Structure formats: structure tokens, C-alpha cells
Backbone as CSV, one residue per row, in Angstrom:
resi,resn,N_x,N_y,N_z,CA_x,CA_y,CA_z,C_x,C_y,C_z
1,UNK,0.810,-1.197,0.000,0.000,0.000,0.000,0.857,1.265,0.000
2,UNK,2.100,1.132,0.455,2.996,2.294,0.415,3.298,2.688,-1.020
3,UNK,3.430,1.697,-1.893,3.716,1.986,-3.304,2.529,2.705,-3.939
4,UNK,1.313,2.260,-3.629,0.115,2.916,-4.168,0.029,4.357,-3.665
5,UNK,0.337,4.567,-2.401,0.366,5.928,-1.866,1.396,6.792,-2.569
6,UNK,2.553,6.218,-2.873,3.581,6.952,-3.603,3.156,7.301,-5.015
7,UNK,2.475,6.371,-5.671,1.991,6.638,-7.034,0.971,7.774,-7.017
8,UNK,0.070,7.760,-6.060,-0.927,8.838,-5.959,-0.243,10.172,-5.679
9,UNK,0.730,10.170,-4.788,1.466,11.402,-4.478,2.235,11.898,-5.701
10,UNK,2.848,10.990,-6.442,3.611,11.378,-7.627,2.743,11.972,-8.717
11,UNK,1.589,11.354,-8.979,0.685,11.913,-9.980,0.115,13.253,-9.534
12,UNK,-0.166,13.393,-8.255,-0.711,14.657,-7.753,0.325,15.772,-7.816
13,UNK,1.593,15.444,-7.629,2.643,16.466,-7.595,3.167,16.832,-8.976
14,UNK,2.678,16.173,-10.020,3.150,16.495,-11.372,2.772,17.932,-11.724
15,UNK,3.715,18.714,-12.270,3.433,20.134,-12.556,2.348,20.305,-13.613
16,UNK,1.484,21.270,-13.391,0.384,21.553,-14.318,0.679,22.740,-15.224
17,UNK,1.574,23.632,-14.799,1.865,24.848,-15.559,3.298,24.816,-16.065
18,UNK,3.552,25.574,-17.113,4.907,25.694,-17.648,5.798,26.399,-16.638
19,UNK,7.007,25.924,-16.491,7.957,26.522,-15.575,7.794,26.082,-14.128
20,UNK,6.789,25.294,-13.857,6.557,24.810,-12.499,7.287,23.481,-12.326
21,UNK,8.061,23.360,-11.258,8.841,22.144,-11.036,7.989,21.060,-10.400
22,UNK,7.261,21.416,-9.365,6.405,20.466,-8.662,5.136,21.185,-8.225
23,UNK,4.027,20.488,-8.263,2.747,21.077,-7.881,2.438,20.713,-6.428
24,UNK,2.949,21.541,-5.508,2.760,21.270,-4.084,1.300,21.376,-3.673
25,UNK,0.551,22.259,-4.332,-0.844,22.444,-3.958,-1.636,21.150,-4.143
26,UNK,-1.452,20.507,-5.296,-2.182,19.274,-5.561,-1.678,18.128,-4.701
27,UNK,-0.385,18.100,-4.419,0.149,17.067,-3.525,-0.455,17.212,-2.129
28,UNK,-0.625,18.447,-1.672,-1.228,18.666,-0.357,-2.729,18.393,-0.353
29,UNK,-3.398,18.673,-1.465,-4.830,18.377,-1.544,-5.069,16.870,-1.440
30,UNK,-4.215,16.087,-2.087,-4.362,14.632,-2.057,-3.638,13.980,-0.883
31,UNK,-3.054,14.772,0.007,-2.292,14.206,1.124,-3.115,13.332,2.072
32,UNK,-4.401,13.588,2.305,-5.133,12.633,3.147,-5.189,11.235,2.535
33,UNK,-5.294,11.153,1.221,-5.369,9.844,0.575,-4.026,9.130,0.594
34,UNK,-2.977,9.774,0.065,-1.690,9.078,0.034,-1.076,8.974,1.418
35,UNK,-1.384,9.925,2.298,-0.880,9.838,3.662,-1.481,8.668,4.420
36,UNK,-2.775,8.433,4.217,-3.413,7.307,4.875,-2.857,5.986,4.347
37,UNK,-2.663,5.903,3.041,-2.113,4.671,2.473,-0.683,4.434,2.938
38,UNK,0.103,5.492,2.996,1.513,5.350,3.359,1.708,5.168,4.861
39,UNK,1.077,6.016,5.659,1.339,5.988,7.105,0.470,4.945,7.814
40,UNK,-0.847,5.021,7.632,-1.741,4.151,8.396,-1.692,2.699,7.939
41,UNK,-1.635,2.474,6.625,-1.663,1.103,6.127,-0.301,0.578,5.701
42,UNK,0.684,1.450,5.550,2.017,1.015,5.146,2.984,0.922,6.302
43,UNK,3.202,2.043,6.970,4.191,2.082,8.049,3.596,1.618,9.378
44,UNK,2.349,1.948,9.648,1.724,1.612,10.924,1.793,0.143,11.303
45,UNK,1.353,-0.763,10.432,1.426,-2.180,10.789,2.854,-2.692,10.983
46,UNK,3.792,-2.150,10.232,5.183,-2.591,10.362,5.756,-2.157,11.706
47,UNK,5.509,-0.920,12.086,6.049,-0.401,13.344,5.407,-1.101,14.544
48,UNK,4.130,-1.439,14.433,3.459,-2.087,15.560,3.851,-3.555,15.715
49,UNK,4.337,-4.199,14.649,4.691,-5.616,14.727,6.136,-5.873,15.085
50,UNK,7.050,-5.061,14.578,8.464,-5.370,14.729,9.273,-4.107,14.984
51,UNK,10.470,-4.301,15.495,11.391,-3.188,15.720,12.500,-3.174,14.677
52,UNK,12.402,-4.041,13.677,13.421,-4.095,12.627,13.321,-2.876,11.724
53,UNK,14.468,-2.482,11.182,14.530,-1.325,10.289,14.280,-1.699,8.834
54,UNK,14.541,-2.944,8.446,14.427,-3.336,7.042,13.001,-3.208,6.495
55,UNK,11.965,-3.710,7.173,10.610,-3.515,6.633,10.209,-2.042,6.535
56,UNK,10.640,-1.248,7.493,10.353,0.186,7.445,11.058,0.834,6.259
57,UNK,12.316,0.465,6.040,13.068,0.978,4.901,12.416,0.564,3.588
58,UNK,11.924,-0.667,3.515,11.257,-1.142,2.292,9.997,-0.335,2.001
59,UNK,9.229,-0.022,3.035,8.020,0.775,2.826,8.349,2.187,2.366
60,UNK,9.333,2.800,2.984,9.724,4.159,2.589,10.296,4.146,1.176
61,UNK,11.130,3.157,0.863,11.697,3.055,-0.488,10.607,2.790,-1.517
62,UNK,9.637,1.953,-1.189,8.524,1.698,-2.103,7.711,2.946,-2.371
63,UNK,7.458,3.730,-1.330,6.730,4.987,-1.499,7.506,5.937,-2.403
64,UNK,8.798,6.080,-2.142,9.610,7.014,-2.925,9.738,6.569,-4.378
65,UNK,9.931,5.281,-4.619,10.034,4.787,-5.994,8.701,4.947,-6.711
66,UNK,7.597,4.628,-6.042,6.277,4.814,-6.647,6.006,6.266,-6.990
67,UNK,6.375,7.168,-6.090,6.178,8.596,-6.347,7.052,9.076,-7.495
68,UNK,8.288,8.609,-7.544,9.201,9.029,-8.606,8.749,8.520,-9.970
69,UNK,8.324,7.274,-10.035,7.849,6.714,-11.307,6.599,7.447,-11.780
70,UNK,5.656,7.685,-10.884,4.431,8.389,-11.267,4.708,9.840,-11.635
71,UNK,5.663,10.468,-10.956,5.994,11.863,-11.241,6.675,12.000,-12.598
72,UNK,7.538,11.052,-12.942,8.294,11.148,-14.185,7.607,10.503,-15.381
73,UNK,6.588,9.685,-15.182,5.966,8.980,-16.301,5.324,9.909,-17.333
74,UNK,4.634,10.995,-16.972,4.111,11.882,-18.015,5.217,12.561,-18.825
75,UNK,6.408,12.682,-18.261,7.524,13.283,-18.986,7.942,12.400,-20.148
76,UNK,7.927,11.092,-19.934,8.343,10.167,-20.983,7.279,9.983,-22.049
77,UNK,6.011,10.134,-21.694,4.942,9.938,-22.666,4.621,11.198,-23.451
78,UNK,5.141,12.334,-23.022,4.888,13.590,-23.720,5.629,13.574,-25.051
79,UNK,4.909,13.765,-26.126,5.543,13.740,-27.441,5.996,15.145,-27.823
80,UNK,7.173,15.206,-28.388,7.694,16.479,-28.869,7.652,16.469,-30.388
81,UNK,7.269,17.574,-30.994,7.227,17.606,-32.454,8.641,17.514,-33.025
82,UNK,8.798,16.625,-33.974,10.125,16.457,-34.572,10.305,17.460,-35.707
83,UNK,11.507,17.956,-35.798,11.821,18.908,-36.859,12.468,18.154,-38.009
84,UNK,11.820,18.197,-39.162,12.380,17.523,-40.346,12.540,18.481,-41.481
């Protein structure tokens, strides 16, 4: 569920205007959704069950990778007109 939260955060933070690096407003608007998926359903059960760092690291890494993939995916699908 941490990965799904990261994907939602990444899509929400994708810039909507030219010259904008990240859309913090949309990321904050969707923060209850991705925050609940990441914290309550991702990190919460891990912290309550074990004191190991590896599962916690996996959840944080999954969130970050999901957010990065979702944030960068529209960049790769955007077509640029070719000059011939």
C-alpha cells in the first residue's frame, strides 16, 4: 500500500503549468489519501509488529520509488514535435 500511496502522491505532484517544477498544492490536496495509504496502512502495521529497520526501509523506499515513477511517467509519454 505504500507503493500505491507513492503513485498517488507522484501523480498529484506532477506540474500543471509551464515553468513549475512540482505542484505542491495538488500534492497537499491529495495528502489525506496518500498519507493514509503510506502511514496508516504502510508504516503503521510494520512499526506495531516489529522493531526491525528493514521492513520500514522497504516501505519508505517503495513509497519514494512509486512517487518518482508516477511523477516522471508523463515526462516520458509527452511527445515532442520532430523537426524535419
